[in-house]
Backbone as CSV, one residue per row, in Angstrom:
resi,resn,N_x,N_y,N_z,CA_x,CA_y,CA_z,C_x,C_y,C_z
1,MET,199.207,16.268,237.042,198.440,17.152,236.341,197.015,17.510,237.314
2,GLU,197.090,18.503,236.964,195.590,19.063,237.851,194.625,19.595,236.910
3,THR,193.522,18.796,237.102,191.952,18.908,236.204,191.325,20.217,237.258
4,LYS,190.209,20.422,236.240,189.136,21.033,236.758,187.729,20.921,235.559
5,GLN,186.840,21.044,236.299,185.717,20.839,235.589,184.745,21.986,234.998
6,CYS,184.363,21.817,233.504,183.797,22.982,232.945,182.792,22.922,233.560
7,LEU,182.084,24.413,233.835,180.366,24.306,233.943,179.794,24.483,232.859
8,CYS,180.219,24.546,231.822,179.203,24.470,230.367,179.239,22.924,229.954
9,CYS,180.293,22.359,229.699,180.228,21.318,228.948,179.894,19.334,230.459
10,LYS,180.458,20.364,231.742,180.492,19.506,232.772,181.221,18.337,232.740
11,ALA,182.496,18.687,231.744,183.657,17.530,231.253,184.713,17.880,232.309
12,THR,185.641,16.738,232.773,186.626,17.031,233.537,188.215,17.171,232.669
13,LYS,188.499,18.448,232.731,189.740,18.164,231.625,190.775,18.824,232.504
14,LEU,192.113,19.218,231.557,193.273,19.428,232.459,193.334,21.205,232.182
15,LYS,193.730,21.629,233.176,193.915,22.851,233.149,194.449,23.599,232.633
16,SER,195.476,23.373,231.673,195.663,23.583,230.301,194.676,23.840,229.314
17,GLU,193.954,23.107,229.642,192.411,23.243,228.557,191.529,24.599,229.136
18,PHE,191.790,25.406,230.071,191.239,26.570,230.654,191.816,27.953,230.014
19,THR,191.119,29.015,229.817,191.395,30.019,229.515,192.425,30.865,231.019
20,LYS,193.147,31.609,230.988,193.452,32.310,232.171,192.457,33.374,232.591
21,HIS,192.171,33.362,233.599,191.798,34.548,234.088,191.880,35.123,235.344
22,SER,192.398,36.456,235.648,193.267,36.676,237.096,192.291,36.913,238.077
23,GLN,190.879,37.307,237.661,190.335,37.726,238.731,189.498,36.181,239.648
24,LYS,189.878,34.952,238.938,189.077,33.989,239.540,189.942,33.438,240.063
25,LYS,189.596,32.594,241.563,190.458,32.484,242.418,191.416,31.519,242.042
26,ASP,191.081,30.551,241.153,192.416,29.038,240.888,193.341,30.306,239.143
27,GLY,192.963,31.141,239.007,193.274,31.845,237.999,192.648,31.410,236.392
28,LEU,191.760,30.878,236.452,191.405,30.452,235.193,190.029,30.626,234.981
29,TYR,189.703,30.251,234.185,188.136,30.766,233.350,187.303,29.865,233.599
30,THR,186.149,29.636,234.146,185.000,28.748,234.338,184.434,27.739,233.332
31,TYR,184.970,28.237,232.072,184.655,27.288,230.580,185.621,26.992,230.219
32,CYS,185.819,25.929,229.482,186.969,25.387,229.130,187.317,26.209,227.628
33,LYS,188.389,25.667,226.734,188.734,26.817,225.553,187.641,26.869,224.374
34,THR,187.010,25.427,224.679,185.975,25.088,223.164,184.720,25.575,223.800
35,CYS,184.336,25.385,225.092,183.366,26.057,225.345,183.053,27.496,225.685
36,LYS,184.169,28.079,225.769,184.305,29.384,226.089,184.323,29.908,224.190
37,SER,184.941,29.591,223.322,185.112,29.615,221.949,183.775,29.646,221.170
38,GLU,183.263,28.777,221.602,181.575,28.725,220.930,180.831,29.815,221.715
39,GLN,180.876,30.136,222.911,180.006,30.970,223.699,180.482,32.778,222.780
40,ASP,181.544,32.744,222.822,181.973,34.074,221.814,181.679,34.472,220.823
41,ARG,181.671,33.014,220.066,181.073,33.188,218.393,179.809,33.480,218.592
42,ASN,179.189,32.544,219.386,177.572,32.762,219.369,176.889,34.265,219.780
43,SER,177.793,34.647,220.906,177.426,36.066,221.308,178.096,37.349,220.165
44,TYR,179.106,36.955,219.462,179.322,37.516,218.099,178.030,37.877,217.419
45,LEU,177.967,36.075,216.604,176.540,36.084,215.556,175.779,36.852,215.960
46,LYS,175.271,36.791,217.528,173.509,37.387,217.774,173.791,38.834,218.165
47,ASN,175.065,39.470,217.830,175.175,41.238,217.894,176.347,41.467,217.058
48,LYS,176.207,41.051,216.143,177.212,40.899,214.711,177.077,42.574,214.125
49,GLU,175.889,42.937,214.339,175.722,44.315,213.309,176.098,45.325,214.236
50,ALA,176.133,45.068,215.647,176.318,46.621,216.454,177.909,46.246,217.089
51,ARG,178.378,45.120,216.949,179.757,44.738,217.148,180.502,45.498,216.321
52,ILE,179.841,45.250,214.826,181.026,45.589,213.275,180.815,47.364,213.463
53,ALA,179.722,48.164,213.704,179.598,49.289,213.751,180.487,49.684,214.831
54,TYR,180.610,49.173,216.454,181.636,49.845,217.400,182.971,49.591,216.812
55,ILE,183.105,48.737,216.281,184.660,48.481,215.476,184.707,49.692,214.698
56,LYS,183.995,49.971,213.985,184.221,51.160,213.134,184.410,52.748,213.673
57,SER,183.416,52.580,214.990,183.398,54.075,215.063,184.811,53.778,215.868
58,TRP,185.167,52.800,216.918,186.235,52.900,217.485,187.501,53.609,216.669
59,SER,187.263,52.804,215.394,188.908,52.777,214.454,188.842,54.294,213.937
60,LEU,187.590,54.913,213.837,187.954,56.107,213.423,188.381,57.231,213.969
61,GLN,187.456,56.739,215.338,188.329,57.787,216.744,189.497,57.193,216.762
62,ASN,189.983,56.302,216.795,191.554,56.250,216.789,192.243,55.564,215.994
63,VAL,192.522,56.343,214.835,192.979,56.214,213.634,194.384,56.164,214.048
64,GLY,195.364,56.648,214.939,196.455,56.387,215.033,196.722,55.693,215.298
65,LYS,196.091,54.850,216.559,196.299,53.347,217.289,196.165,52.180,216.067
66,THR,195.032,52.596,215.050,194.639,51.365,214.205,196.168,51.139,213.117
67,GLN,196.526,52.385,212.832,197.740,52.694,211.751,198.763,52.074,212.503
68,ALA,199.057,52.323,213.887,199.900,51.657,214.368,200.124,49.889,214.450
69,TYR,198.991,49.150,215.449,198.899,48.306,215.183,199.124,47.455,213.881
70,LYS,198.341,48.369,212.933,198.467,47.565,211.353,200.130,47.240,211.148
71,ARG,200.754,48.408,211.117,202.188,48.807,210.574,202.920,47.552,211.906
72,LYS,202.892,47.669,213.116,203.379,46.489,213.793,203.362,45.590,213.467
73,TYR,201.901,44.790,213.062,201.731,43.477,212.749,202.251,43.046,211.144
74,LYS,202.567,44.121,210.493,203.071,43.748,209.081,204.464,43.484,209.261
75,GLU,204.946,44.605,210.322,206.236,43.848,210.813,206.597,42.797,211.587
76,LEU,205.905,42.296,212.453,205.931,41.146,212.682,205.649,39.781,212.118
77,ASN,204.455,40.063,210.631,204.336,39.265,209.779,204.637,40.029,208.268
78,PRO,205.925,39.635,207.575,206.189,40.336,206.452,205.437,39.443,205.407
79,ASP,205.344,38.185,205.874,204.734,37.542,204.158,203.442,37.327,204.473
80,VAL,202.387,38.013,205.259,201.339,37.875,205.110,200.300,38.456,203.950
81,ASP,200.870,39.661,202.831,200.743,40.169,201.769,200.864,38.994,200.697
82,LYS,202.155,38.561,200.992,202.402,37.610,199.588,201.437,36.271,200.110
83,ILE,201.167,35.592,201.467,200.131,34.864,201.757,198.767,35.395,200.970
84,TYR,198.234,36.186,201.209,197.163,36.988,201.075,196.873,36.960,199.594
85,LYS,198.013,36.993,198.597,197.761,37.424,197.359,197.946,35.790,196.643
86,ARG,198.703,34.853,197.139,198.579,33.527,196.960,197.109,32.822,197.149
87,GLU,196.849,33.120,198.313,195.600,32.452,198.719,194.123,32.799,197.998
88,ASN,194.209,34.201,197.742,193.082,34.851,197.026,193.075,35.323,195.288
89,LYS,193.793,34.728,194.660,194.456,35.194,193.675,193.195,35.825,192.515
90,ALA,191.879,35.366,192.807,191.063,35.978,191.970,190.500,37.343,192.228
91,THR,190.660,37.321,193.651,190.017,38.669,193.945,191.264,39.724,193.469
92,VAL,192.467,39.402,193.953,193.664,40.447,193.541,193.771,41.007,192.493
93,ASN,193.629,39.856,191.558,193.326,39.871,189.860,192.390,41.074,189.434
94,PHE,190.997,40.637,190.096,189.621,41.606,190.137,189.891,42.855,190.295
95,MET,190.640,43.112,191.678,191.277,44.315,191.798,192.034,45.127,191.060
96,ASN,192.896,44.356,190.590,194.069,44.883,189.944,193.414,45.396,188.115
97,ALA,192.971,44.627,188.133,192.554,44.985,186.537,191.488,45.895,186.237
98,ARG,190.659,46.114,187.673,189.545,47.238,188.082,190.327,48.431,188.263
99,ARG,191.787,48.369,188.781,192.367,49.420,188.890,193.209,49.937,186.964
100,ARG,193.213,49.319,186.867,193.826,49.281,185.460,192.860,49.698,184.356
101,ALA,191.432,49.343,184.816,190.811,50.111,184.066,189.991,51.135,184.319
102,ASN,190.472,51.737,185.758,189.895,52.859,185.910,190.807,54.301,185.523
103,THR,192.151,53.534,185.324,192.991,54.476,184.727,193.151,54.946,183.550
104,LYS,192.706,53.339,182.933,192.392,53.618,181.391,191.419,54.178,181.321
105,ASN,190.382,54.475,181.866,188.784,55.251,181.865,189.162,56.552,181.979
106,ARG,190.153,56.626,182.887,190.484,58.372,183.520,191.808,58.838,182.421
107,THR,192.059,58.463,181.724,193.116,58.820,181.077,192.454,59.549,179.393
108,PRO,192.165,60.560,179.775,191.734,61.619,178.072,192.589,61.142,176.893
109,SER,191.569,60.899,175.867,192.474,61.093,174.740,193.201,62.090,174.157
110,TRP,192.927,63.110,174.490,193.668,64.088,173.725,194.958,64.781,174.548
111,LEU,195.381,63.752,175.351,196.822,63.679,175.703,197.876,63.565,174.653
112,THR,198.847,64.362,174.687,199.803,64.141,173.500,201.095,63.608,174.225
113,GLU,201.712,63.542,173.078,202.755,62.181,173.602,203.678,62.588,174.478
114,PHE,204.286,64.039,174.684,204.686,64.843,175.367,203.998,64.554,176.844
115,ASP,202.958,64.338,177.286,202.171,64.530,178.540,202.665,63.022,178.873
116,ARG,202.292,62.394,177.876,202.350,60.705,178.340,204.007,60.482,178.701
117,LEU,205.124,61.067,178.123,206.363,60.977,178.574,206.448,61.840,180.007
118,LYS,205.813,62.707,180.386,205.979,63.572,181.398,205.370,63.049,182.234
119,MET,204.089,61.616,182.484,203.728,60.750,183.182,204.717,60.021,183.674
120,LYS,204.925,59.512,182.342,206.117,58.405,182.513,207.209,58.662,183.311
121,CYS,207.789,60.170,183.414,209.086,60.498,183.962,208.410,60.706,185.659
122,TYR,207.214,61.135,185.757,207.165,60.772,187.595,207.191,59.588,188.016
123,TYR,206.621,58.333,187.081,207.060,57.530,187.744,208.253,56.590,187.997
124,GLN,209.112,57.417,186.828,210.850,56.890,186.963,211.183,57.713,188.066
125,VAL,210.877,58.880,188.402,211.607,59.751,189.614,210.945,59.232,190.614
126,ALA,209.939,58.662,190.623,209.759,57.955,191.896,210.374,56.998,192.265
127,SER,210.609,56.074,191.237,211.318,54.894,191.680,212.845,55.373,192.257
128,MET,213.357,56.010,191.541,214.545,56.439,191.470,214.620,56.902,193.097
129,ARG,213.648,58.166,193.397,213.950,57.957,195.053,213.565,56.726,195.670
130,SER,212.967,56.127,195.547,212.626,54.928,196.379,213.977,54.382,196.446
131,ARG,214.803,54.038,195.398,215.929,53.530,195.298,216.787,53.990,196.329
132,GLU,217.143,55.388,195.979,218.588,56.186,196.781,218.022,56.274,197.885
133,SER,216.672,56.531,198.381,216.436,57.083,199.811,216.148,55.461,200.349
134,GLY,216.201,54.589,199.919,215.514,53.537,200.735,214.107,53.821,201.804
135,GLN,213.420,54.751,201.282,212.346,55.072,201.657,211.408,54.614,200.660
136,LYS,209.904,54.267,200.478,209.322,54.126,199.275,208.581,55.558,199.057
137,TRP,208.571,55.600,197.669,207.773,57.008,197.113,206.606,56.266,196.198
138,HIS,205.163,56.962,196.272,204.529,56.950,195.181,204.473,57.964,194.231
139,VAL,203.749,57.575,193.282,202.863,59.062,192.215,201.618,58.695,192.865
140,ASP,201.078,60.010,193.007,199.659,59.973,193.872,198.721,61.092,192.838
141,HIS,197.772,60.828,192.591,196.567,61.518,191.896,196.435,62.401,192.853
142,ILE,196.430,63.646,192.784,195.756,64.994,193.734,194.686,64.476,193.936
143,ILE,193.880,64.597,192.888,192.776,64.749,192.473,192.350,62.600,192.355
144,PRO,191.601,62.002,193.589,191.898,60.581,193.028,190.825,60.327,192.215
145,LEU,191.568,58.940,191.211,190.636,58.587,189.965,189.653,57.841,190.575
146,GLN,188.801,57.678,191.693,187.829,56.862,192.374,187.152,57.462,193.495
147,GLY,187.634,58.709,193.564,186.939,59.651,194.903,185.650,59.542,195.088
148,GLU,185.169,59.679,196.491,183.867,59.576,196.963,183.422,60.826,196.567
149,ASN,183.536,61.802,196.290,182.836,63.192,196.410,183.548,63.699,194.493
150,VAL,184.493,63.432,194.521,185.081,64.019,192.722,186.083,63.194,191.915
151,CYS,185.973,62.943,190.908,186.640,62.180,190.173,187.910,62.866,189.450
152,GLY,189.172,62.565,189.453,190.353,63.582,188.500,190.545,62.513,187.359
153,LEU,191.255,63.212,186.669,191.828,62.563,185.254,193.369,61.972,185.642
154,HIS,193.876,60.965,184.963,195.000,60.530,184.726,196.009,61.538,184.197
155,VAL,196.092,62.555,184.554,197.075,63.713,183.521,198.016,63.931,184.487
156,PRO,199.166,64.617,183.862,200.112,65.058,184.448,200.048,66.281,185.624
157,ASN,198.893,67.222,185.444,198.626,68.143,186.131,198.068,67.604,187.441
158,ASN,197.364,66.162,187.245,196.924,65.593,188.531,198.168,64.561,189.492
159,LEU,199.399,64.630,188.797,200.023,63.941,189.534,201.111,64.478,190.299
160,GLN,201.442,63.799,191.307,202.447,64.558,192.447,203.344,63.019,193.021
161,ILE,204.556,63.382,192.880,205.633,62.223,193.730,205.812,62.955,195.219
162,ILE,205.071,61.658,195.925,205.041,62.094,197.531,205.496,60.820,198.447
163,PRO,206.214,60.723,199.460,206.304,59.273,200.484,205.136,58.684,200.494
164,ALA,205.479,57.356,200.320,204.271,56.131,200.449,203.442,56.296,201.429
165,ILE,204.147,56.852,202.669,203.220,56.437,204.182,202.435,57.974,204.045
166,GLU,202.631,59.058,203.369,201.743,60.107,203.043,200.537,59.452,202.030
167,ASN,200.613,58.831,201.255,199.836,58.601,200.031,199.438,57.768,200.488
168,MET,199.455,56.788,201.893,198.299,55.735,202.908,197.767,56.498,203.343
169,ARG,198.251,57.483,204.217,197.591,58.219,204.931,196.354,59.111,204.057
170,LYS,196.622,59.474,203.122,195.720,60.030,202.267,194.313,59.472,201.965
171,ASN,194.924,58.034,201.807,193.809,57.171,201.439,192.629,57.541,200.776
172,ASN,192.896,57.836,199.383,191.771,58.346,198.722,190.741,59.272,198.892
173,HIS,191.636,60.202,199.201,190.448,61.243,199.896,191.122,62.610,199.274
174,TYR,190.147,63.975,199.099,190.607,65.089,198.748,189.521,65.673,199.257
175,GLU,190.275,66.906,199.720,189.709,68.096,200.848,189.105,68.851,199.477
176,VAL,187.771,69.418,199.252,187.232,70.043,198.332,186.747,71.308,198.858
């Protein structure tokens, strides 16, 4: 087994403990994986705000690539949501409670039983479409309940049934 000396910690380690680097003569990085990881972490912490700002701006400029990456990641890791929910129960419960409270607070007291029945029908139709087509359908608030510029009400006239992918693309936005 071949070894190599790390330029950072000066330890002689197996070549398998070095990251690949195509531009180096031996094809390996000059620091071992441990030292390289530490160096990268320190660099990130030193430039954290700038790095986060860069990532946000890149994501906004490359929405399609970002969505494709997330979609591919979810396909390769189908249980990632279940794991997150299991490991972050408090956060998930808080977010669900907040969503329910916002829906309740945005439901006016003047709604009639007919209006409530109509809203229930929207949800049943969306469920039926999902079952029949094999594609997920959502009941969407045309004017979001928690929008940035404007907030809508949880009433029948503010509901529409749309494919889930369109609802996720809309992402709580409303063009004024």
